C-alpha positions in Angstrom: 61.7 113.9 70.9 62.8 110.7 69.2 66.1 112.3 68.4 66.6 113.2 72.0 65.9 109.6 73.1 68.2 108.3 70.5 70.9 110.7 71.5 70.5 109.8 75.2 70.5 106.1 74.3 73.7 106.5 72.3 75.4 108.5 75.1 74.3 105.9 77.7 75.7 103.1 75.5 79.0 104.9 75.1 79.2 105.6 78.9 78.5 101.9 79.7 81.2 100.8 77.1 83.6 103.3 78.6 82.9 102.0 82.1 83.6 98.4 81.1 87.0 99.5 79.7 87.7 101.3 82.9 86.7 98.3 84.9 89.0 96.1 82.9 91.9 98.5 83.5 91.2 98.6 87.2 91.0 94.8 87.4 94.4 94.6 85.6 96.0 97.1 88.0 94.6 95.3 91.0 95.8 92.0 89.7 99.4 93.3 89.1 99.4 94.8 92.6 98.2 91.6 94.3 100.6 89.5 92.3 103.6 91.7 93.0 102.7 91.6 96.7 102.4 87.8 96.5 105.8 87.5 94.9 107.5 89.9 97.3 106.1 87.8 100.2 107.6 84.7 98.7 110.9 86.4 98.2 111.0 87.6 101.8 110.1 84.2 103.1 112.8 82.6 101.0 115.3 84.9 102.5 114.3 84.0 106.0 114.0 80.2 105.6 117.7 79.2 105.4 118.5 81.0 108.7 115.4 79.5 110.3 116.4 76.0 109.2 119.8 76.5 110.6 118.4 77.6 113.9 115.7 75.0 113.9 118.3 72.3 114.2 118.7 73.1 117.9 115.6 75.2 118.7 112.1 73.6 118.8 110.5 77.0 119.0 112.1 78.1 115.7 111.2 74.8 114.2 107.5 75.4 115.1 107.8 78.9 113.7 109.2 77.6 110.5 106.5 75.0 110.2 103.8 77.7 110.7 105.5 79.9 108.1 105.5 77.1 105.6 101.8 76.4 106.3 101.0 80.1 105.9 102.9 80.3 102.6 100.9 77.3 101.3 97.8 79.3 102.1 99.2 82.3 100.2 99.8 80.0 97.2 96.3 78.7 97.3 94.9 82.3 97.6 97.0 83.3 94.5 95.6 80.3 92.5 92.1 81.7 93.1 92.9 85.0 91.5 91.3 85.6 88.1 93.9 87.2 85.8 93.1 89.7 83.1 93.1 88.2 79.6 96.1 90.2 78.5 98.4 88.7 81.1 97.0 85.1 81.2 100.3 83.6 80.0 102.2 85.4 82.8 99.7 84.2 85.4 100.1 80.6 84.1 103.9 80.8 84.5 103.5 82.1 88.0 101.0 79.4 88.8 103.3 76.6 87.6 106.1 77.9 89.7 103.8 78.3 92.6 102.8 74.7 92.3 106.5 73.6 92.4 106.9 75.8 95.4 104.0 74.2 97.2 105.4 70.8 96.4 108.7 71.9 97.9 106.9 73.2 101.0 105.0 69.9 101.4 108.3 68.0 101.1 110.0 70.3 103.6 107.1 69.9 106.1 107.3 66.2 105.8 111.0 66.2 106.5 110.5 68.5 109.5 107.8 66.2 110.9 110.3 63.4 110.7 112.6 65.4 112.9 115.3 66.0 110.2 116.4 69.6 110.0 119.3 70.7 107.8 120.1 73.1 105.0 120.2 70.4 102.4 116.4 70.2 102.7 116.2 73.3 100.5 118.5 71.8 97.9 116.5 68.6 97.8 113.2 70.3 97.4 114.5 72.9 94.9 112.8 75.5 97.1 115.2 78.3 96.5 115.5 77.7 92.7 111.7 78.0 92.4 111.7 81.2 94.4 114.4 82.6 92.1 112.3 81.7 89.1 109.3 83.4 90.6 111.4 86.5 91.4 112.3 86.7 87.7 108.6 87.1 86.9 108.5 90.2 89.2 110.3 92.2 86.6 107.7 91.3 84.0 104.9 92.4 86.4 106.7 95.7 87.2 106.9 96.4 83.4 103.1 95.9 83.2 102.5 98.2 86.1 104.3 101.1 84.5 
């Protein structure tokens, strides 16, 4: 009887240990998926912004849409910063977080310029918005390699 209890205890312990490994793997996969989606959203937004800025010069509705998009992107950045990365990819998360902070600063600068009524394509150059997005896109490849 004692052997049976010891065997069941050992099997239970192995099962629990296996489950925690599986949970860690699941968390890593979910993190990679969420981060890849986040970076793809930034990339899509960055592709849309120059045309929107160009149109916003003469179109108040587009300007308001651009401002709303910038505000929503700030929220996405804040949501990303709340993610807890797996230990194995903490360095990559830190790189993405640093670039995201730069992006948020660029968004804040762009919003301030838009509120002043100035709309032109040089806004992006001044805020380094596109350069930051390019750097974030470079990190997508690293994430894709982790996802494979």
